[in-house]
N, C-alpha and C positions, 0 to 999 in steps of 0.2 A: 600313160606312165610319167609321173612327174621327174623334174631335170633329177633332183637329186637320185629318185628309185631307180632312175637309168644309170647314174652312175658311181648306185652300190652296185647295180647290172655289173656295170665294164668291171670291178672291181676286183666283184668272187669269180668272174669271166679270167681275170688278170692272174688272181693267187690261184687259181686251177690247175691253170696251161703254167704258171711259173713250178707249181709243186710238183705236176708231172712231169716236167723238164728233170727236174732237180730228180729228182726220185729213180726216174731210171736208170741214172747210170751213178759211179762214182764222177760229181764232178770234180775235177782237181784246181777249176779256176772261173769265178763268179763275177762279172761283168754288171753292174748298174745297181744292181741293192734290190731289182727292183721290177716289173713291166713300165712300157709307154703306154698309160690308156688316154686313148685317144688322143686329136687336134684341139678339141674345146679343155684340158685339161692347160695343154702349150699353152691356148691361146690366155689365160688368167695367169701363168706362171709369173712372178715376179722379175726373177731373171730376167736379163736384156736379150732380144735374140739369137747373140752374138755368142753369148755368155751359154743359152743353152748349146748352136753349135759346138763348141767351148767344149762341156765336157763332155758331150759323145765322143767326137776325140779321145777327150783324153783318157777315159775309160777303153773303147782301143787299145789306142798306143802301151796304155800302162797295164796292158792284161796281157798283152804282145811282149812288153819289157820281160812280164814277169812270168811268160809264160818259156821264157827262151831257158832263165834259173832256175824254173824251179823241178824238186825230185820227188818222188813218193811219200815225201812226209810237207810236202805244202800244202791246205788248201786253202786261197784267199780269195778272199770279195772285194773288187774292188769300185768304188764309191765315187764320185765328183759332183757337188754342188757350187755352181759359182765360181769355178774351179778348183776350190779343195779341193780335197782328196782321202776318203776316210778308207783303210785298210783292216777290215777284217776279217775271224778265222782263222787256223793256228800252222805255225812249225816247228822243223823240231828241237830249231835252238836258236842262242838268242841271233847266231851270229847268220842266221839262217832272215831272223828278224831285221836285221839291222841292210840286209842286201837288199830285200824287199823297196825297203823304205827310201834306201839311195836312190837306184834303179827310175820309182814311182818319178822323186825329186826333179830327176832329169829331164821328164817328157813334154816336150814343148804348151807354153801355156797354164803349167800347173805351179801357184802362187802359192801352198801350204799343204803337206801331209800330216793327219790326224794318224795314228800309231797306234790300233786296238789290236793288237794281232797279239796273240799266247802262244804259249810257247806247250807244246805238248801235242796228244793223237787231236783227230779231226773233226770234229762234229761229229755224230751216228744220225743215221736214217734214223730214230725214232725223233732227235734233237731238231732235225730239220724241217721232217715233217712240221712239229709245232712248232719252230720258229713263221712259216711259212703261216700259217692259221693262223697269229699274232700278228702277223702284218695286215693281214686282211682285216680283224675285227679293228687295228688302232687306224684305221687309215676310215674301215667304216662310222666309229667315234669319231670318225675330226670329220665327217662330210654330216655326221647329224644334230650334232654341235652349232646352234646357235649363232656364236658367240666369236667362234673363229675363224680364220680366210684357209680352209685344210689347205689348198697348193700352196700351204707359203712352205710345209716340209715335206722333209721325203722322208721315208720307212725304212730305217735299216732295225734287221734285228740276228743276233746272232746266240745260241743256246741264255735264250732267253734275257738281253742284253738287249734293247733300244737302244739306239739311235737315230736322232734326230736330228737331222739338216732341212737346213733353211733359212731366207731371211724372214722375217717378222720381229714385231714387236713384242718386251718383254712380257704385258700381260697376253700377250697370243702367247709366247713360247712357255709363259706360265701356268695357263691355259692346256696346252697341248698338253704340259707332260704329267699334270692331274689326271689329264684319260688317259694318258698313254700305261699312268702309271695301274690306275682302275679293272687294269685288263688283266685275266688269268694266264694264267702264266709267264709274265712282265717280274722280272727280280730286281730289277733296277733300269732308270733311263738316263742318257747319256746324252746332252744336251749342244749340240755342233752345230748353234744359229746363228746368223749375225745379224743383230741387232739394229733396227730401225726406230725413228720417232714416228708417234701417230702421225705432226706433220710434216712429216718428210712421203710420209705415203698420200697424204690430202694433200700435198702440193703440188702430189707427180702422177703423171696416168698409169692406169693393172696395165701389163704388158700384152698385146694384143698384136702387136706383126713391128710398130713403128718407135714406142714409148720405151725410156729405158727405166729398171727398179732403180732404186736407192744405191750406187754403190757399185754399181754390177756396170759399168761402162767399161766397155773391150779394150780404149789404148790408159785404162786409169788404172796401173799398182788397187789393189784394193788393202787398208791398213792391218796390223792381227786382230781378231776378232775379242771384243770384251769380257771377261768370263763373267756366266751369272750367277745371281747372289741362290746360294745353295739355299733349298727346300725344305726346308727341316733337317735333318743331320745327313751331311756330304762329305766327300773327299774327292780330291779330284785326282782326273782321270791320268791316264798316260800319254794325250796328247793337249800339246799348249791350247785354251778357247776352249776346253769341254770340263764341266761339270759335274761329275757323278751324280747320279742321284735314288738312292735308294728307295728300294719300296717297303711303307711303312708300315 
């Protein structure tokens, strides 16, 4: 079995496990947006090892903080990538939306928060099922693509809206956006990506336990993300640095 086949199998297995866990009960809080798939994926992550550890800690601590203020109208997903937190899901009112963002911002090592929480009822059983399947399809499609580094991106889906988080070049980000937009069930793509140049990638080693990815040193605060240019018709999303790209 080839490496790509093994990765596709691992993704399918992880997606199935996540789906089973998510559908077995009403989950008021989701951590991480996706399951971890093998040490090989971690070894090729462009984040520094310190940033990867920080992201895990951020998700756990932020989830605990949100759980302390949670109520029956909250369904919050917390995902951290390179110390930037994405909040997705639903809350009952604007006050709760601001309260969740505030407690997450105060978590150690969080450098920014993209608040995509909506006001209204939580997603349904069918919507969560569909979102999980979309995640699996997008990840498999990214692995199949020969012109994009799939591990540059973390994929989060909420009610058909795809959030691409990661460290990538503009070319990779545009290509990943096109791939995600081509998956059935996707309504729009929101890119929460830190842009690095091809030269920066060529000049520094991929993360394998010792090297640092561009802009991910644990002792250097990262600057705000540069917003991506819209692909076709687009409108800014609610989070700074995120660009919503509706599907045409």
